[in-house]
N, C-alpha and C positions, 0 to 999 in steps of 0.2 A: 504494500500500499504506499509506504514512504517513497519507494523508488518511482512508482507511478506518479505520485504527486510531484516529485522532483522533475520527472520527464515533462509533465504538463506545464510546470513553471518555466522550464527551459524553452518549451514551445512558445509560450506567451512572450518570453524575453526575446526569442528569435523574431517573432512577428513585430514586436516593438522596435527592434533593431532595424528591420527592413523599412518600416514606416519612417524611422528617424533618418536612415540613409537617404530615402527618397525626398522627404520634406523637411529635414532638419534645418536647412538653410533659412527657412522662413522664420524660425525662432531667433535667428541672429538679429532681427529687427528689434526684438525686445531685450535680448540678452547678448550684448556685444562680445562676450567671452565664448559663446557657444561655438563659433567656427574652430576654436582650438580643439574641440572634441569632435565636431561634425566632419571636418575635412578629412581627418584620418579614417573615420568610420565610412564615409562615402568612398574614399580611395579603396578601402578594403572591399566594400561591396562591389565596386567596379572590377577590382582584381579577381574576386571569386567568380564573377560572371564571365569575364574574358578568358580565364584560364580553365574553367570548368571544374575547379577544385571544390570539394565539399567544405562548407563552413564548419569550424570547430563546434558551433552550437548544434549542428546536425549530428556530428559524431557524439557529442555529450548526450543528446536526447536519445539516440539509438542505444548507447551504452545503458542508460537508465531504464529504457524500455525492456531491454534484454534482461537486466537484473530484476525487473518486475515480473518477468515471465511472459512478456509480450514479444511480438515480432518487431524487429527494427526495420529499417528500409534502406535501400542502397542508393537511391537517387537523392537529389538535393531537396531542401525544404520546399522550394518553389515547385519542383516537379511533384513532390508527394502531396502537398496540401493545396496549392493554389493553381497549378497548371491545369488540372482537370476542369476547373471552373473557368479559367481565362482562355486556355488554349487546349481544347479537347483532343487534338491530334498528337500532342506530346512535345516535349522540349527538344529543340534542335540547337546546334551551335549558332545558327542565324538568329534564332529567338534570343539566345543568351547575349549575343552581341547587341541586339536591339534593346534588351533590358538594360544593359550597361550604358548604351547611348542615352536612353531615357533618363537614367539616374544622373548622368553627366549633364545633359542639356537642362533638365529642371533645376539642378543646383547651380549651374553656371548662370542661368537666367536670373535666379533669385539673388545670387551674390553680385551680379552686374547691376541689378536694380538697387541693391543696398549700397554699393559703391557709389553709384550716381546720386542717390539720395544723400549720402554722407557728404559727398563732394559739393553738392548744391547747398547743403546746410552750412558748410564751412565757408563757402563763397558769400552766403547771405550774412554771415557774422562779420565779415571784413568790411 
């Protein structure tokens, strides 16, 4: 029971991490220190998608599920939990590259907007 609860906790943490990777830059408008955490997290997310490696959170969840007497899974978190909903035909390298591009473009756009906003505010102060 404890291992299953731990596996479910890792699952929720994994989902929160993915959401943070995709949308974390938006929080930088409120918390200027957030890019110090978000940029490495986003870089890791892009790296995992581009290289096809399993995230350590997937490995941790599988380990805990096996210890709980459940079956683990061999594919990535996205393939196992989200792909069937979003992409019913399965994850391909092309889709992984597209996901990495989406993460990069969304965050680059948000950071560009924040940079322009910060720059215009500084020009207004002078």
